[in-house]
TIKE-327850 format. One line per field, with one value per residue: residue number from 1; x, y, z of N, C-alpha, C, CB in turn; residue in one letter. Coordinates in Angstrom, 1 decimal, always signed. Atoms other than C-alpha are relative to their C-alpha. Glycine has a CB too. Example, Ala and Ser with C-alpha at 12.3 -4.5 7.8 and 13.67 -1.06 7.14 Angstrom:
! residues 2
num = (1_2)
n.east = (+0.9_-0.9)
n.north = (-1.2_-1.1)
n.up = (+0.0_+0.0)
ca.east = (+12.3_+13.7)
ca.north = (-4.5_-1.1)
ca.up = (+7.8_+7.1)
c.east = (+0.9_-0.8)
c.north = (+1.2_+1.1)
c.up = (+0.0_+0.8)
cb.east = (-1.0_+0.4)
cb.north = (+0.0_+0.5)
cb.up = (+1.2_-1.4)
residu = (a_s)
! end
This chain:
! residues 95
num = (1_2_3_4_5_6_7_8_9_10_11_12_13_14_15_16_17_18_19_20_21_22_23_24_25_26_27_28_29_30_31_32_33_34_35_36_37_38_39_40_41_42_43_44_45_46_47_48_49_50_51_52_53_54_55_56_57_58_59_60_61_62_63_64_65_66_67_68_69_70_71_72_73_74_75_76_77_78_79_80_81_82_83_84_85_86_87_88_89_90_91_92_93_94_95)
n.east = (-0.5_+0.5_+0.6_-0.6_-1.1_-0.4_-1.4_-0.5_-1.2_-0.6_-0.6_+1.0_+0.8_+1.3_+0.6_+1.3_+0.6_+0.8_+0.6_+1.0_+1.0_-0.2_+0.7_+1.0_+0.3_+0.9_-0.4_-1.2_+0.7_+0.3_-1.4_-0.3_+0.7_-0.3_-1.5_-0.8_-1.2_-1.4_-1.1_-1.3_-0.6_+0.7_+1.1_+1.0_+0.5_+1.1_-0.3_+1.3_+0.3_+0.0_+1.2_-0.1_-1.1_+0.6_+1.2_-0.6_-0.9_+0.7_+0.8_-1.0_-0.2_-1.3_-0.8_-0.8_+1.1_+0.8_-1.1_+0.0_+1.1_+0.3_-0.8_+0.7_+1.4_-0.2_-0.2_+1.1_+0.6_-0.6_+0.1_+1.5_+0.2_-0.6_+0.8_+1.2_-0.4_-0.1_+1.3_-0.2_-1.2_-0.9_-0.5_+0.4_+1.1_-0.2_+0.8)
n.north = (+0.1_+1.2_-0.3_+0.8_-0.4_+1.1_+0.2_+1.4_+0.2_+1.2_+0.5_+0.6_+0.8_-0.7_-0.8_-0.8_-0.8_-0.8_-0.5_-1.0_+0.6_+1.1_+0.6_+1.0_-0.6_-1.0_-1.2_-0.1_-0.1_+1.4_+0.7_+0.1_+0.9_+1.4_+0.2_+0.2_-0.8_+0.7_-0.8_-0.1_-0.6_-0.7_-0.2_+0.8_-0.3_+0.9_+1.0_+0.4_+1.3_+1.2_-0.1_-1.2_+0.2_+1.0_-0.6_-0.9_+0.6_+0.9_-1.2_-0.6_+1.1_+0.2_+1.4_+0.0_+0.0_+1.3_+0.8_+0.0_+0.1_+1.2_-0.2_-0.9_+0.7_+1.0_-0.6_-0.4_+1.0_+0.2_-1.1_+0.4_+1.2_-0.3_-0.9_+0.9_+0.7_-1.0_-0.4_-1.5_-0.9_+0.7_+1.3_+1.4_+0.6_+1.3_+0.4)
n.up = (-1.3_-0.7_-1.2_-0.9_-0.7_-0.5_-0.8_+0.1_-0.9_+0.5_-1.0_-0.8_+0.8_-0.2_+1.1_-0.4_+1.2_-0.4_+1.4_-0.3_+0.1_+0.1_+0.8_-0.8_-1.4_+0.0_-0.5_-1.0_-1.3_-0.2_-0.2_-1.2_-0.8_-0.1_-0.2_-1.3_-0.4_-0.3_-0.5_+0.6_-1.0_-0.8_+0.8_+0.4_+1.4_+0.2_+0.9_+0.9_-0.2_+1.0_+0.9_+0.5_+1.1_+0.9_+0.7_+0.7_+0.9_+1.0_+0.9_+0.7_+1.2_+0.4_-0.3_-1.0_-1.2_+0.0_-0.4_-1.7_-0.5_-0.6_-1.4_-0.8_-0.5_-1.1_-1.4_-0.5_-0.5_-1.2_-0.8_-0.5_-0.7_-1.2_-0.8_-0.5_-0.9_-1.0_-0.9_-0.1_-0.1_+0.6_-0.8_+0.9_-0.7_-0.2_+1.1)
ca.east = (+148.5_+147.8_+145.5_+147.8_+150.6_+152.7_+155.4_+157.6_+160.2_+162.3_+164.0_+160.7_+159.0_+156.3_+154.1_+151.4_+149.1_+147.4_+144.5_+141.9_+139.4_+138.8_+137.0_+133.9_+133.8_+130.9_+132.2_+135.3_+132.9_+131.7_+135.3_+136.3_+133.6_+134.6_+138.4_+140.7_+143.1_+146.9_+149.6_+152.8_+155.0_+153.5_+150.9_+147.6_+146.4_+143.0_+143.5_+140.8_+139.0_+139.7_+136.4_+136.8_+140.2_+138.7_+135.7_+138.0_+140.4_+137.7_+135.9_+139.3_+139.5_+143.2_+145.3_+147.5_+144.4_+142.7_+146.0_+145.8_+142.2_+142.3_+144.9_+143.0_+139.7_+141.4_+142.8_+139.5_+137.9_+140.5_+140.2_+136.3_+136.7_+139.1_+136.6_+133.7_+135.8_+136.1_+133.6_+133.1_+136.3_+138.1_+138.2_+138.2_+135.1_+136.3_+134.4)
ca.north = (+56.1_+53.0_+53.0_+50.6_+51.4_+48.5_+48.0_+45.1_+44.1_+41.3_+40.7_+39.9_+38.4_+41.1_+42.5_+45.2_+46.6_+49.7_+50.3_+53.0_+50.5_+46.8_+44.5_+42.6_+44.9_+47.3_+49.7_+50.4_+50.8_+47.0_+45.9_+47.5_+46.0_+42.5_+43.3_+42.3_+44.6_+43.4_+45.0_+46.2_+47.1_+50.1_+50.4_+48.7_+48.3_+46.7_+43.5_+42.6_+39.1_+35.9_+36.0_+39.5_+38.8_+35.8_+37.6_+40.3_+38.1_+35.9_+39.4_+40.4_+37.2_+37.5_+34.2_+35.3_+35.9_+32.8_+30.7_+31.4_+30.9_+27.4_+28.2_+31.0_+29.0_+26.2_+28.7_+30.4_+27.0_+26.1_+29.4_+28.8_+25.4_+26.7_+29.4_+26.7_+25.0_+28.1_+28.9_+32.4_+34.6_+32.0_+29.3_+25.5_+23.9_+20.4_+19.7)
ca.up = (+56.3_+58.4_+61.3_+63.2_+65.7_+66.4_+69.4_+69.3_+72.2_+70.8_+74.0_+75.9_+72.8_+73.1_+70.3_+70.9_+68.2_+68.8_+66.3_+65.8_+64.4_+64.2_+61.7_+63.2_+66.2_+66.7_+69.1_+71.4_+74.2_+73.8_+73.4_+76.4_+78.5_+77.7_+78.2_+81.0_+82.8_+82.8_+84.7_+82.7_+85.3_+86.9_+84.2_+83.7_+80.1_+78.8_+76.7_+74.0_+75.0_+73.0_+71.8_+70.5_+68.8_+67.3_+65.9_+64.6_+62.7_+61.3_+60.0_+58.4_+56.2_+55.7_+55.5_+58.1_+60.5_+59.6_+60.0_+63.9_+64.3_+65.4_+68.2_+69.5_+69.6_+71.4_+74.1_+74.3_+75.0_+77.7_+79.2_+79.5_+80.8_+83.5_+84.6_+84.9_+87.4_+89.6_+92.5_+94.1_+94.1_+92.0_+94.5_+93.0_+93.6_+93.3_+90.0)
c.east = (-0.8_-0.7_+0.4_+1.3_+0.4_+1.4_+0.4_+1.4_+0.5_+0.7_-0.9_-1.0_-1.4_-0.5_-1.2_-0.4_-1.0_-1.1_-1.3_-1.4_+0.1_-1.1_-0.8_-0.3_-0.9_+0.6_+1.3_-0.6_-0.2_+1.4_+0.5_-0.6_+0.1_+1.5_+0.5_+1.1_+1.2_+0.8_+1.3_+0.6_-0.9_-1.3_-1.2_-0.6_-1.4_+0.3_-1.3_-0.4_+0.5_-0.8_-0.1_+1.0_-0.5_-0.9_+0.9_+0.7_-0.7_-0.8_+1.3_+0.2_+1.4_+0.6_+0.6_-0.8_-0.6_+0.8_-0.2_-1.2_-0.1_+0.8_-0.7_-1.3_+0.4_+0.6_-1.1_-0.8_+0.7_-0.2_-1.5_-0.2_+0.5_-1.0_-1.2_+0.5_+0.3_-1.2_+0.0_+1.6_+1.0_+0.5_-0.5_-1.1_+0.1_-0.6_+0.9)
c.north = (-0.9_+0.6_-1.1_+0.6_-1.3_+0.2_-1.3_+0.0_-1.5_-0.8_-0.9_-0.7_+0.5_+0.7_+0.6_+0.8_+0.9_+0.3_+0.7_-0.7_-1.6_-0.8_-0.8_+0.4_+1.2_+1.3_-0.2_-0.1_-1.5_-0.7_+0.2_-0.6_-1.5_-0.1_-0.4_+0.9_-0.8_+1.1_+0.0_+0.8_+0.8_+0.6_-1.0_+0.3_-0.8_-0.7_-0.4_-1.4_-0.8_+0.2_+1.2_+0.1_-0.9_+0.6_+1.2_-0.7_-0.7_+1.2_+0.6_-0.9_-0.1_-1.2_-0.1_+0.1_-1.2_-1.2_-0.4_-0.2_-1.3_-0.1_+0.8_-0.7_-0.9_+0.7_+0.6_-1.3_-0.6_+1.0_-0.1_-1.3_+0.3_+0.8_-0.8_-0.7_+0.9_+0.4_+1.5_+0.4_-1.1_-1.1_-1.3_-0.5_-1.7_-0.7_-0.9)
c.up = (+0.6_+1.3_+1.2_+0.4_+0.7_+1.1_+0.0_+1.2_-0.2_+1.3_+1.0_-0.9_+0.2_-1.3_+0.6_-1.1_+0.8_-1.2_+0.2_-0.5_-0.3_-0.8_+0.8_+1.3_-0.1_+0.7_+1.1_+1.4_+0.5_+0.2_+1.4_+1.2_+0.2_+0.2_+1.3_+0.2_+0.3_+0.4_-0.9_+0.7_+0.9_-0.5_-0.3_-1.3_-0.2_-1.2_-0.5_+0.7_-1.1_-0.9_-1.0_-1.2_-1.0_-1.2_-0.9_-1.4_-1.1_-1.2_-1.1_-1.4_-0.7_+0.2_+1.2_+1.3_+0.1_+0.2_+1.5_+0.7_+0.9_+1.5_+0.9_+0.5_+0.8_+1.3_+0.7_+0.8_+1.4_+1.2_+0.8_+1.1_+1.6_+0.9_+0.6_+1.2_+1.4_+0.5_+0.3_+0.4_-0.5_+0.8_-0.7_+0.8_+0.1_-1.1_-0.7)
cb.east = (+0.0_+1.2_-1.5_+0.0_-0.2_+0.3_+0.0_+0.5_-0.3_+1.1_+0.7_-0.7_+0.1_+0.2_-0.2_+0.2_-0.8_+0.7_-0.5_+0.3_-0.7_+0.2_+0.7_+0.5_+1.3_-1.2_-1.2_+0.9_-1.5_-0.9_+1.0_+0.1_-1.0_-0.5_+0.7_+0.6_-0.3_+0.6_+0.3_+0.1_+1.0_+0.7_+0.5_-0.9_+1.2_-1.2_+0.8_+0.3_-1.4_-0.2_-1.3_+0.4_+1.4_-0.9_-1.4_+1.0_+0.6_-1.3_-0.6_+1.3_-0.9_+0.7_+0.9_+1.0_-1.1_-0.8_+1.4_+0.5_-1.0_+0.4_+1.4_-0.3_-1.0_+0.9_+0.9_-0.9_-0.1_+1.3_+0.2_-0.9_+0.9_+1.1_-0.6_-0.6_+1.2_+0.6_-0.1_-1.1_+0.4_+1.0_-0.6_+1.3_-1.4_-0.5_-0.6)
cb.north = (+1.3_-1.1_+0.0_-1.3_+1.3_-0.9_+0.3_-0.4_+0.3_+0.4_+1.0_+0.9_-1.5_+1.1_-0.8_+0.9_-1.2_+1.3_-1.3_+1.5_+0.6_-0.4_-0.5_-1.5_+0.4_-0.4_+0.7_+1.4_+0.8_-0.5_+0.4_+1.0_+0.1_-0.8_+1.3_-1.3_+0.8_-0.7_-0.5_+0.3_+0.8_+1.0_+0.3_+0.0_-0.5_+0.7_-1.3_-0.2_-0.1_-1.1_+0.1_+0.8_-0.5_-1.1_+0.8_+0.7_-1.0_-1.1_+1.4_+0.1_+0.3_+0.8_-0.3_+0.9_+1.1_-0.1_+0.6_+1.2_+0.0_-1.3_+0.6_+1.4_-0.6_-1.3_+1.1_+0.7_-0.9_+0.0_+1.3_-0.4_-1.2_+0.8_+1.2_-1.0_-0.8_+1.1_-0.7_+0.5_+0.6_+0.8_+0.0_-1.2_+0.5_-0.4_+1.2)
cb.up = (+0.7_+0.4_-0.3_-0.5_+0.9_-1.3_+1.4_-1.9_+1.6_-1.4_+0.7_+0.8_+0.4_+1.1_-1.3_+1.2_-1.4_+0.7_-1.0_-0.9_-0.9_+1.2_-1.0_+0.2_+0.7_+0.7_+0.7_-0.1_-0.1_-1.1_-1.1_+0.3_-0.4_-1.4_-0.3_+0.2_+1.2_-1.3_+1.5_-1.3_-0.6_+0.4_-1.1_+0.9_-1.2_+0.0_+0.6_-1.8_+0.1_+0.5_+0.8_+1.1_+0.6_+0.9_+1.2_+1.0_+0.8_+0.9_+1.2_+0.9_-1.2_+0.3_-1.0_-0.2_-0.1_-1.3_-0.3_+0.6_-1.0_-1.1_-0.1_-0.7_-1.1_-0.4_-0.1_-1.1_-1.0_-0.3_-0.9_-1.5_-0.7_-0.2_-0.9_-1.0_-0.5_-0.6_+1.3_+1.2_+1.6_-0.5_+1.6_-0.3_-0.7_+1.2_-0.9)
residu = (m_s_d_l_f_r_i_i_n_d_e_q_g_l_l_l_d_f_m_s_r_l_h_g_i_r_s_f_e_g_l_r_s_r_s_t_s_v_a_f_g_e_y_k_r_k_i_a_s_f_a_d_i_i_k_s_k_r_a_t_g_r_d_c_d_l_a_v_l_a_i_l_e_r_t_l_n_e_q_e_r_g_e_d_q_k_g_p_r_g_a_a_t_g_k)
! end
């Protein structure tokens, strides 16, 4: 029996994975503390950080996970650069 439950919505290009354990992640509490809340309609869901997703994919070592690491790392770097340019409450600092 797999510890993965997957939901796919082809019309919206949406794929959600629900897992009972993640390689490379010590606890769900830590994962949750670094996550972001995202609204899906009237519901809010916690989404793992790019850093945690990258750590988990690297720990699995599967070819399909390793193949997307460069894209995820580039996205994380762009996200971090964007946050560096924000001031208090997300205001642009003009840097």
